Backbone as a ProteinNet text record, in pm:
[ID]
protein_1_A
[PRIMARY]
XXXXXXXXXXXXXXXXXXXXXXXXXXXXXXXXXXXXXXXXXXXXXXXXXXXXXXXXXXXXXXXXXXXX
[TERTIARY]
10263.1	10193	10312	10241.2	10319.9	10368.3	10490.1	10538	10557.5	10442.3	10446.5	10418.6	10411.3	10394.4	10256.3	10171	10070.8	9963.7	9892.7	9797.6	9662.6	9569.2	9446	9373.7	9375.1	9318.7	9213.9	9132.8	9013.1	8998.8	9042.3	9070.2	8936.6	8826.7	8695.1	8694.1	8774.9	8731.1	8861.3	8911.9	9042.9	8985.8	8908.6	8813.3	8773.3	8720.1	8634.7	8763.6	8861.4	8999.4	9017.9	9041.7	9098.4	9016	8911.7	8814.3	8813.3	8819.9	8824.8	8952.6	9085.1	9226.9	9213.2	9154.2	9160.1	9003	8959.3	8848.2	8914.9	8988.8	9071.7	9174.6	9264.5	9358	9261	9166.2	9078.9	9068.9	9018	8992.6	9089.7	9178.9	9313.7	9437.5	9363.5	9459.7	9546.3	9579.9	9682.9	9661.1	9741.2	9704.9	9735	9685.1	9690.7	9601.3	9693.2	9623.4	9613.7	9556.2	9569.1	9752.7	9776.4	9924.4	10028.6	10128.9	10260.8	10222.9	10274.5	10259.2	10395	10520.9	10626.2	10694.2	10575.8	10631.9	10571.1	10491.4	10485.2	10548.5	10565.5	10632.6	10617.3	10715.7	10644.1	10571.8	10567.1	10495.2	10359.4	10307.9	10209.6	10168	10233.7	10136.2	10127.9	10200	10188	10058.9	10019.5	9916.1	9759.9	9805.9	9693.9	9631.3	9757.5	9754	9718.1	9761.6	9729.2	9580.8	9528.4	9416.9	9291.1	9353.6	9254.8	9258.5	9327.6	9372.7	9260.9	9259.3	9189.3	9072.3	8994.5	8893.6	8793.2	8888.9	8837.2	8817.6	8940.6	8903.4	8769.3	8785	8651.5	8508.1	8538.3	8353.6	8354.8	8441.8	8459.3	8402	8458.2	8437.1	8256.8	8246.4	8070.8	7994.5	8052.8	7952.1	7961.9	8068.1	8076.8	7993.4	7970.3	7883.6	7720.3	7743	7555.1	7540.7	7631.9	7622.6	7664.8	7598.7	7608.8	7617.6
9934.4	9980.7	10063.9	10142.2	10216.2	10160.2	10163.2	10131.6	10206.8	10282.2	10378.4	10332	10421	10345.1	10377.2	10462.5	10473.8	10391	10327.2	10223	10268.6	10198.2	10260.2	10125.1	10156.2	10051.8	9918.1	10028.3	9974.5	9936.1	9842.6	9825.1	9885.7	9880	9907.1	10044.5	10098.4	10252.4	10376.5	10310	10334.3	10435.5	10410.3	10505.8	10617.4	10571.2	10739.8	10825.1	10778.1	10873	10875.7	10827.2	10903	11031.8	11009.6	11098.7	11246.9	11207.6	11293.8	11377.2	11279.1	11339.2	11466.4	11410.3	11510.9	11652.4	11644.6	11722.9	11804.2	11798.9	11875.6	11956.6	11897.7	11949.1	12062.1	12056	12139.1	12250.5	12198.2	12326.2	12419.9	12358.5	12438.9	12485.8	12474.1	12490.9	12441.4	12326	12256.9	12143.2	12197	12114.9	11942.3	11892.3	11791.3	11649.2	11586.8	11475.7	11340.4	11259.5	11131	11068.6	10972.4	10925.3	11024.2	11051.3	11066.3	11244	11296.6	11442.1	11463.3	11433.8	11485.8	11629.6	11670.7	11816	11889.7	11863.1	11927.2	11907	12023.7	12059.2	11945.3	11937.2	11859.6	11953.1	12076.7	12158.6	12130.8	12123.7	12118.5	11983.4	11894.5	11756.5	11747.9	11779.7	11793.3	11877.2	11985.3	12063.7	11990	11906.1	11806.9	11714	11693.9	11552.5	11623.1	11735.9	11832.7	11848.2	11857.7	11957.3	11819.1	11706.7	11611.4	11573.9	11558.1	11509.5	11621.8	11729.5	11840.8	11773.3	11774.1	11793.2	11647.3	11527.3	11409.7	11436.5	11480.8	11512.3	11590.1	11697	11780.7	11689.5	11639.2	11555.2	11449.7	11393.9	11273.2	11388.4	11462.9	11567.5	11571.8	11625.3	11652	11523	11418.5	11336.4	11259.5	11289.8	11226.3	11343.3	11452.6	11546.6	11577.9	11512.9	11460	11564.6	11667.4	11794.3	11768.3	11712	11695.6	11819.9
7464.3	7598.9	7736.1	7792.1	7875.1	8011.9	8030	8173.1	8282.3	8283.4	8361.6	8495.7	8622.3	8756.6	8762.9	8735.2	8763.1	8722.4	8816.2	8821.5	8869	8825.3	8891.4	8972.8	9112.1	9210.1	9170.9	9090.7	9056.4	8866.9	8815.6	8693.4	8570	8663	8589.1	8561	8628.2	8700.5	8526.2	8499.5	8444.7	8308.8	8231.4	8152.8	8192.3	8306.1	8385	8422.4	8522.9	8537.8	8445.2	8298.6	8218.6	8157.6	8167	8111.2	8228.1	8354.5	8454	8437.8	8404.3	8395.8	8257.6	8166.7	8053.9	8078.7	8153.6	8211.8	8267.8	8386.6	8473	8428.4	8311.3	8221.9	8123.5	8066.3	8033.4	8074.4	8185.4	8275.2	8373.5	8363.4	8408.6	8271.3	8167.9	8076.1	8026.9	8058.6	8013.8	7870.3	7795.7	7658.3	7669.9	7794.1	7748.3	7652.7	7596.6	7490.4	7488.4	7408.4	7440.9	7412.5	7415.4	7420.3	7492.2	7402.5	7437.2	7425.6	7586.2	7668.9	7696.2	7620.3	7620.9	7627.4	7570.2	7529.7	7684.7	7736.7	7852	7965.6	8044.1	8161.6	8254.3	8377.6	8488.3	8564.1	8545.2	8632.3	8564.2	8432.2	8378.8	8431	8411.9	8436	8547.9	8632.1	8777.4	8855.1	8776.8	8838.1	8751.9	8650.5	8679.9	8733.7	8820.7	8936.7	9030.3	9065.9	9195.1	9209.3	9102	9096.7	9100.9	9014.7	9005.5	9183.8	9252.2	9406.3	9474.3	9469.9	9498.4	9503.5	9359.2	9313.3	9366.3	9393.8	9457.6	9572.8	9662.6	9820.8	9820.3	9747.9	9749.9	9766.5	9653.4	9659.7	9757.4	9788.4	9911.5	10007.2	10051.6	10183.5	10152.2	10030.3	10029.7	10037.5	10013.5	10029.1	10154.4	10221	10363.5	10425.9	10406.1	10484.9	10475.5	10351.8	10289.9	10206.4	10155.7	10031.4	9905.7	9867.2	9697	9611.6
[MASK]
++++++++++++++++++++++++++++++++++++++++++++++++++++++++++++++++++++

C-alpha cells in the first residue's frame, strides 16, 4: 500500500477521483497508468494534478452560477 501524502477527504469518492485522474491524464496526453508511475517526470505528474484542479473549479463555478 502506498504511503503517499495524497488522501481523499471523502473516502467513498476515491474510486471516482481515480477515474477522473485517468481521464484527465488521457485528455492532456500524459501516459499515466494504474500503479507505479515513477517513469513520468514531475512536470507530467504535476500537469495532471493542475488540470484536475482547473476542471474541478470550472465545474463548481458552473454549478454555482446555475449553468451546467
